[in-house]
N, C-alpha and C positions, 0 to 999 in steps of 0.2 A: 199902145198898151194893150189893146184887144188881142193882138196877135201873140202875146205873151201869156195871157190868161188862160185861153184855150188849151194850147199844149200841156201847160201847167197842171190843168184840171184833169186832162186825159191822164197824163203821168200819175198824179194822186189818185184817179180812179183806177188806173191798172195796178199799182201797190195794193190798194185795199182790195180789190178782188184776187190778186195772187196770194196775197197774206191769208184771206178766209179760204180759198180754195186749199191751200197748202195746209191750214190746220184741219181741215176735213179730210183731206186725203192721206196723211201720214200715219193716222191711227189705224185705218182700214189695212194699209200696205203692210205696217208692222204686225198686226194681227194675222194676215193672210201668210206671211213669212213664218211666224211661229206656229201656225196650224201646219204648215208644209213641213218645216222642221221635225214638229212632234210625229206627223205622219210618216216621214223618212226613218225616224228612230224607233220604227214598229210599234208607236203607240196606238192601241187598238181604237178603231171608230165605233162609237156607240156601246161602248162597255169601259169600265174603268180599269186602269192597269195597276198592277200590284206594286205596293210602295216599295222602294229599295233605298239602301241607305245612301246618303248624298256623299260622294266624292268627287274631287276635281275631274276625273276621267268620264264621270257620266252626266256632266252638264250639258243640256242641249240649247239652252236659250241665255240664262243668266246664271250667275253663281247663287244658289239656293242656299237657305240655311241650313247648316247641318244637324240643328235641333229640331227639325221638322221631318215628318214622313209625308210624301207627297203622293196622291193618286190623281191621274188625270184621265178624263174622258173627252176625247172629240165628238162633239155631237153634230151629227149630218142629218137633218130633216128632209133631205131632198127625196128620200125613197119612203119615209114613213111619216104619218100626219103628225105625231107628236110623241115626247118622251116622259117618262118618270124618272126623275133624278133625285137621289137623296144619299145621305151617309149614315153608315152606322155609329151608334152612340160611343162617344169618347169621353174617358175619363180625363177630364183636366181640358185644356185648350184644344179646340177642334173646330174648324169651320169649312163650309162649304161655299164656293162662289162660282157663279156662273157670268163667263163673259161674253158678249155679242162680238161680231166680227168688226167692231169700231172699238174696241177695248173697253167699252162700258161695262160695268159690273151691273148686270141686269137683276141678280139675286144673290144674297148673302143669308145664310144661316149658321147658328150657333151649334154645333154638333154635340157639345156637352149637355144639352138639353132634349135633343131631338133622338129619336129611335126611328130606322130606316123602315122599319115594319109598320110604323104608325103614322110618321110623318115624310112625305116626300113632295117635290114640286112638280108640276107639269110645265113642260118646255114644248113650245110650239103651237099647233092649231088652237088650243084651247087654254093656253096658259102663257107663260112667259115669252115675250116675243124676240126672236134672233134676227138680227140683220143677215141678210142672203142665205138664210136657212142653216147656218152653221155657227158653232160656237164651241168653247171649250169650259167644261166644269173642272174645277181644282179642289181637291179636298186637302186641307193642311191640319196635321194633328202634332201635337207637342211630343216628340221623342227624344230627349236629351240622352238617354242610356240605352245600351242594348235590350235590357229588359223592358223598358218603354216603346222601343221600337217593334219588339216582338208583339204587345200588347195592342200597337197601332196595326201591325199586321192582321190580328185576329180582328180588330174592329172594322178592317177593310172588307173582310169577307161579306159583311152586311151593305156595302155601297151599291147602289142601284143607278144604272144609266142604260136604260133599255126601252125599246119602243112599247108603247101602250095603246093596246086595243079596247075601245069601249065597246063591250058586247050588247050594251043597253039600246045601242041605237040600231 
């Protein structure tokens, strides 16, 4: 009987370890793939991309909502200590979400209540922690009509994703 319990325990332990290792590895692998695909699609690093109308031809990762205007910033803290990230005021729905390399949303802001000149978040050394010093900031604005999309483009001019240098130190 003992000769069956030990192999069964080793088998169950192997399944348990494999299951948890997979749960930890897959999100990081997926986010690194998304980061690389966005990089290869000429998405700027450490600056927001200008929003563009969503079509089937310009989808880089998943089918995005055609009613939203998206701005993306690839954050890379390996060169600079920390960043200031914020989104310009948006009439109606607008959100800023910052993801780390484990696909965790480490920050979410409602842009219908914020002004980029008054409110931004610090990412990096003195602010929001990003795994592997990299992440993705995503701004979504409700833009169901061409007029609303133009308003979203104007709001995007106030989006901030830039190195922040503290002169007081």
